[in-house]
N, C-alpha and C positions, 0 to 999 in steps of 0.2 A: 561379765562383759562390760556394763553399763557403770562398773565401777573404775573400767580402763575409760571409756570415753566420760565419766568426769574427769578424771587424772589430766586429760591431756585435754580438754574443752577451748581453755584457755590459746592454744596453742593450733584449735583445728581454731577457730571464731580468726583467731588473728590473721590465719591464712583467707577464710569466705572474703572478710574485710576485703584482703590486700588483690584478690582476685577481682575486685567490684574496680576498686580504684585504680590498678593500675601503678600504683607509687611502689618505693621504696619499700622493699620488707625483705627482711631473712629468719627467718628462723633459729638457725643454727650459726654460732659464730664462726666467722671464715679466719680469726688467726689467731695460729695454732702456740699463741704464746702464752707460757706459763700463768701471765696474772689470769688467762681468761680459764684458762684448763688447768690448772691446779700445777706445781713446783712438777710432782712425778709422774704426769699424763703420758708427754712426750716418750720418757725412756721403761714409764711401764705398755705401752704401745707398742717400740719398738722389741722389749721382750717375747711380746705376747706374740709378732707378728714371728722371730725369731725362731719360737716355741713348733711351727708347725713345719720347720724346714727340714728336709731330709726324714719324713716322716708321712706314715699315709694319716690323710684326714678323715677319719671315721664319719661316715656320714651312710645309716642305713639304709640305703634305698633301691627300692623291689627292682629286680628286673637288672641289677647289677649282674657283670661277671670280671668277677677281679681285680685287678686296679690296674691304674696307670700314670704314667709322669711326663709329662707333656711341655712342660715352660720353661721357660730361658731367662734371666736376669739382662733385661740390653745394659745393663750396669754392670755384671757379669760374676757375678755370684751364681755359686750355685745354690738352687732352691729343692729340686729334688721331694714333691711334694706327688705323694700318691692319692689317686682319687679311684670312689669308687669307675666304675667301666662298665658307659654302655652302650650295646651292638643292639644292631638288629634286631636280632632273638630275644631281646630279650626287650622289648615293647611291647609289646601284650601284655606282661607284665605289671611294667609300669603304668604303662593309663587307664589299667581298672585299678590299680591301689589309688593313681589320684584322684577316680573322680566315687572314689566307697568316701569320701566325706563331705560328697557335695548338698545329702538334702541337707545334715545338721550346719551347714556352713549357711544357704539359706536361709537356716529357720532362725540364725544371729539374728539375724534383721538388718537393714541399714542401720542403725548407730549399736550395734554389738559387732558386727564386721568392720567399724571405723574406727572402734574401741581395741579388735587387736591390732591392726595395721599400725596405728599412729605407735601401740607401745614397741610395735618392732620397727620403727624408726626413732619410740628413744634409746630403743637398747643400743641398734646402729649408732648413733650418739657416742653412746658412754665408749662405745672401741673402733670408734673414729682416727687416732693412730694409729692402733693395727691396720687399719683399713688403707691408713695414707701408705704404710711402709708396703703393704701386697698391691695397690696400683701402681706405685714407684717401680717395682720392678716387675712389677708383667709388662709396663705398660711406655717405661722412658721418662715417664712427668715428673721433673724434678722435684722433692719431697714440701715444699712449700705450693705450689701446683697442685699435686696428688692428695694434697689436705683442703686442697680451698675444692676446686673439680672433682675429688674422686670423691672426695667426705660433706665437705660441708654445702656444698653448692647441689649436690648430688641429692644428700639429704632432702636439701629447700624445692629441685624439682619434682623429688618423688609428694614432697606433703601437700606441691602445687598441683599433682595430680589427684592425688585424694580428695581436698578443697573441692576441685570441677566435679570427682563423680560425685561427694555425696550432695552435693549442692542439684545435680542433673539428677539423683534419684528421686532426694526428696523432691520435686518438681511437683511428686503427683500425690494424693491424698493414698491411705495405707485403705483405708474404705468411706464409702458415701453412701448417704439415704437418697435413691432418686424416688420420685413421685410425679406421675405424669395424670393432666385430668383426664377425668371420665366421668360417665354418665355414672352417676349417685358413686361412689366412693371411689378414691384415686385406686392407680395401682400403683404399689410402692413396690419395692424395690431392694435390698442390700448390696452392694456390690464393695468387693474387699483386691486391693491390685497389690498384687506381691513381686518386686523387682527379684528377678533371677537371673544368675549365669548363665551364660551361653555353654558356656561349658570347660572343653581345658583350654591353657593361656598358652601359647610357645614362643617363650624370648629368646630372638639370639642373639647372646652377644657378641661383643667386639673387641677388638686387640688395645686399640687406644684409649677406650674411655668403656668398660666395663663396668664401671658405677652406676656415673651419671644418663651413656644411655639407656641403660639396663633398667633403671629403678623404676623410670616414670611408668612405663607402661608393665611394667611385673607390677605395683601397687596398683594401678589403676584398673588392673581384670583380676586381682584376687580381694581388694575389697568391693568390688562389683558383685561378686560371688563365686568369684572359675576357680578352680582349680589352677596353679599355673607349671609348666613345669621349665627348667632354666638352662639353656641348653650356650656353656658357653665358649668363647671363642676357646682352642688350645694353649694357648701361648696366654693365657688371660684367664685363671681361673681362682683363684688363691679367693679373690675380691664378693668373687659370687658362688664362690664352697663359704668365706665366711657369710653371707647374706641370705643364703637359701640355710644355714644353719642355725643365726638364731630366728629366721622367719618359723623353724619348725622349732623349734625348741618353745619361744610364745603360742604357738598354738596349742602344741602338747600342755602347756599350763594351765590356755584359757578353756581346757574341755575338748579342743577337734585334733580330728586328725592330722599328725604332720602331713603326714602326703597329700596337703591337699600343697604345697610348693616341693618340687624336689629338682634335683641336681644331676641332670645329661651331662656329663663328661665321656668324652671321644677323642681318641686318637688320629693326630695330624693324621688326614687324608682319608678314616674311614668312611665318610660322608654319610655320618647320621643328621644329617640336619632336613636332605633332601624327603625321606621315608618319613622322617617322623612329621614333618612339615603335609604331605599329607598325607598322614590318618584322618577318621573319619572323625576322631575323638577329640581333634583340636581343631577348634571352634577361630579362635586369636590367633594370630600371629605378628609377634614384634622385630623387627630386624632394622639390625644398621651394619654398616658395610656397603661391597664394591655397586654399583648399577645390575652388573650380570644375573648376579645370584637373586637382586632385589628383584628383580625381572622376572625370571625365573617363575620366585614364589607369587606373583602376583598373577602369573600370567597359570599357575600348575595347580597351587592352594586354593582352588576353585572354591572348598566347602569352608573355608574358612574368613575371617576380616583380614586382609593382610595393611599391617600401617611398617611402610618402610622409609629410612634416611638412606640416599645414598651417597652417588660421586656425583660433584657439581666440581662448575667452573664459575669461581669468584671473583669477580669483577670490580675495581677502582677508575671512577672519572677523570680525571687529573686536569682540571679547565683553568682555577685557577686559584690564589691564595690570597689572604693579609698576610698572614705568617709561613715563612716559607721553613722555616727554621724548623716549628714546632711541626709543621707536615710531614718533613724527612720523618725525626725524634718519632711521632707518633703514628707512622710508616714502619720504621724500623723495628720500634715494639714487636706490632703486629708481625708481621714476618721473621720474627728470630725465634718468638714465642713456642716454645714446645717442637722448635724446630720443623714449625709449619705444621704437623703432622695433625693438624683440625680440619673438621668439614668444614669453618667457618674460616679458613684463612683465605687472605688475598691471593689471590694467582695472579690473574692479568690487570695490568694495570696501563692504563688506553690515555696516551698522553700525544698530542698534535704532533709536529714533525716540527711546523714552525718554533715550539716551546710554550710558553704559559708567562705571565701577566703576575706579576711578585709583590711582595710587602718592597722586597731587595732588590726590584728590578725587575725589568725585563731575562728570564731562564731560558736556554734554548733546551732541546731533548737531551742533547745529552748533558749535560748543568744540572736538569733535571732527576735524572740514571745518577748521574754522579754524586747529585747533593743526597740520595737515598741510601747509597752506596757508605758515603761518608759515615753515617747515619749508622749506621747498621755496623759498622767499624768501632765505631766508638763505643757505641751503647757494648761491644764484646769485647772491646781491647784488653779490661783485665779479666784473663779466664777461670779464674775460682767464683766470680761474679757471672759470667758468660753461661757455666755450665749449670746455673740456679738457674737460669731464662731459658734454654735451648734443653735441657734436659738429654734423654738419648736417643739414638735412632730405634723403633721399635723392632724393625726386621731388614733381612736383607732384603727385602723388592724396594723398600726408602733409598737403601742406597745404591741399587741398580739403578733408579730413576735417577738421581742426583751425579753416577757420573756420565751416564747419556747425554742430560739437556746439554751440555757444553756446544755438543754438537750443532743445536738449535740455529744457533744465531750467534753474535756478537756478546763477551761474557762483561761485562759490568763491573762484578765484581764475581768474585773467585770463591766456591768455598774452600774451608780450611779445617783439616780435625782439628780437636782441643782437649787434650791430657786430662780425663777429671780428678782433681785432687785425692778424692777419697777412697775413687773408683776406679786403677788402672786398666781394668778393661775394660771400662764402657766405650758403647763407638757415638763420638759425638761430635756435629759436625753444622759449618754456620750455613747462615743463607745462599745462597748463590741466585745472583738480578744477569736476568739474559733480555741482549735487546732482542726484539724482532718488527717482523714488517705486517703491517695489514693483513699484506698475503700469505701472511703465513697459517692461515687459518688454520692446516692442520696439525698445528703445533697446542694456539691456544688456546683450541674448540673441546680440547679431550682435558680429563683432567691427570698432572701429574702430582699428585699426591706426596707430599716431602716440604723439604726445606728446598723448593723451586720458586721462583713468579720471573714470570714477564715483562717486559715493560713494553708497550706495542705502540708500534708510531704511527699512528693516523695520518689522515687529509685533514681533519680537524678537530672539534670537540662534537659536531651532528656526528663526521660519522663513529666518537668516538661511542656517541651514545647508541645508532644504529650495529655498531659491535658490539656491546653490551645489552640491549637488548637480544639480540639472536643469540648470542650464545646462550644466556639464561634459557633466554625460551626451545629451543634447541635439547642445552644442554643437561642444563638444571644451574642453580646456585643455590646454597645458604643463604650467604653475606652478598651486598653493595654495598659501594659510596660513591663518594662524590666531593670534589675539592672546587670548589666554585664562589667568585664574591659576585655573581652575575645573577641576580636572581629571577629573571625568565630562563635562563641557562639551568637553575633548581630548579625549577615548572618543569621544565622539556623530564631532566631526571625521573622527578619525582612521576608523573605521569607515565615514563618509559615504567619503572619501577610497578609500577601498579599490574603497567602492560604482560609484563614478562612476570609476572605474581614473585617479585620477593622484597626483601626487607631492605631499607634505603639510610644508610650513614651518611649525615650534610658533613661536610670542615668539621673532624673529628684532629683536635687539635689536642690537650689534653688531657688525661688520666682515666679515657674512657673509649677502647680500643674495637673496631670494628670486630675481630674475632671472639667477642668476648657476648656473653648474651648473660642477664640476670633476670632468674625465677620471678613468677609474680608481676612482674609488666614484660619483658620484653618476649616474645616468641618466638620460639624457636623454628625453623623453618616454617612452612607459611602451606602446603601441600596444593600450590598453585602452581607452579613448575615440577622439572622431571625428579630433582635433587628429591625429594618427599613427596609426600603423598598425604602425611598429616604434618599437627605440629605439636612440639610440647607448648603451653596446654593449654587447649580449651575444649569446650561444651563438643564436639565431632569426634574428638580423640576421647572421650570415656564414655559418651553415649553410648554408643553401637556395642559396648562390651554387656551389657546388659538389654534383658527386654524384659515389659512389664505385664503380667498376666491375671487376668482376671479368671473372677467367681461371683455369682452373681442367684440370688434365690428370692422370691417373692415373699412379702413379710406383712403381718396384719389384717 
């Protein structure tokens, strides 16, 4: 165990430095280039992914009752991977097994556990091309995005969580000599402080970002001394099955019970998450998904500390700009990336009815909308390029929302279907932009997840800021942005973002986009509005996952 930490010490130390400085840092290269990973890495990773198809993924999971096949690729290729199925009747066996190795895992100590987890991350990195293919064909992300968000960036976020946990656990000394002056000899005691996990942690995965959203909680819980049950979304199992497989492999090699990490795969409609989340053994829950179930967890899984990332209505205030073309291009990419199927994608663009001032002169409300629409059309004009930006539509619910949205207002840009040159059965759609009025609150105050955005006509920027504040305060948001050349308005927007509890991006006109979040520097979510009660990653995200238990004794 000590050797494992020593082997990865430089990576941990660099991560610890990064979380303190908040400067740029990346531990895992984000480019899938052969110059970075080697000539054969991509082909070998694809072959490893394809080797899983139409087979049973062999995992010896306690409590399993047969197997289940649940996934379908948004790109239309058959997956047909079978996984051990967990049903409610098997939970006793599963959770009993998960707890068997906790004492040994606690005795490994902070550095021992950290070394094991860092080795897991290193081995996941070695399988990053396999994981990227698995993420692509379960989430619908285009390959490069799946490699980055589902591989390299997800590893960075996991490492970030481990670094925060390592630092928090080392906040306290392992032993202390306590001496109180008294008449005669002082009173002397020796005290021992042991970091111990809470018990069993449950990670409930999502369909769109199965690794990026699951790994921070999974590894934060594991390194702090807990066992982890991973319950993937039925449509995105393979990336987390590979993850669990690697965890179990490393744990066993290091002399620990592999059942410290298990996979709980269910058939769609089984409803396993509710009974699992309310089990008394489960002390930690990480959830990414819709508000309804997230709120149910917060209200009903009362025996556990619950970390949620839920739905929100991300907003952009457009007041003025010194580069209208760059504004339009930046928003075009923001609204197009992964067909808007990101919890960080802008939904509401608040624009004054009287228009805005730009470097190209005054632009009316309609001209602002047309400028963004034209930029989107230009960005996606080459269909071979477009599919690498858009990816595939993840499920039918997104299509249903997209088909209904034109009824809400005036269509500024129609959504169109694109044929994927490599996957003829893929479902690919371009963004839809709909103009509505500030009075249409029933439309823009609820999340419309997918490639749908609303151009909201406001009386002026003051109303835009008011609507931004109220929608985020009531419905939550993961991101917010503003375009303005007026320093006073920027100050007002900053104050509004602080009041609403949401991160703000100002005047993004280059190669940084509001829906992107950089590990070690950007906090993902704030925990300060209804969209999420936690953030990736800070001390609060990891500190509740362990307790410090002391023992004391007289000496001398």
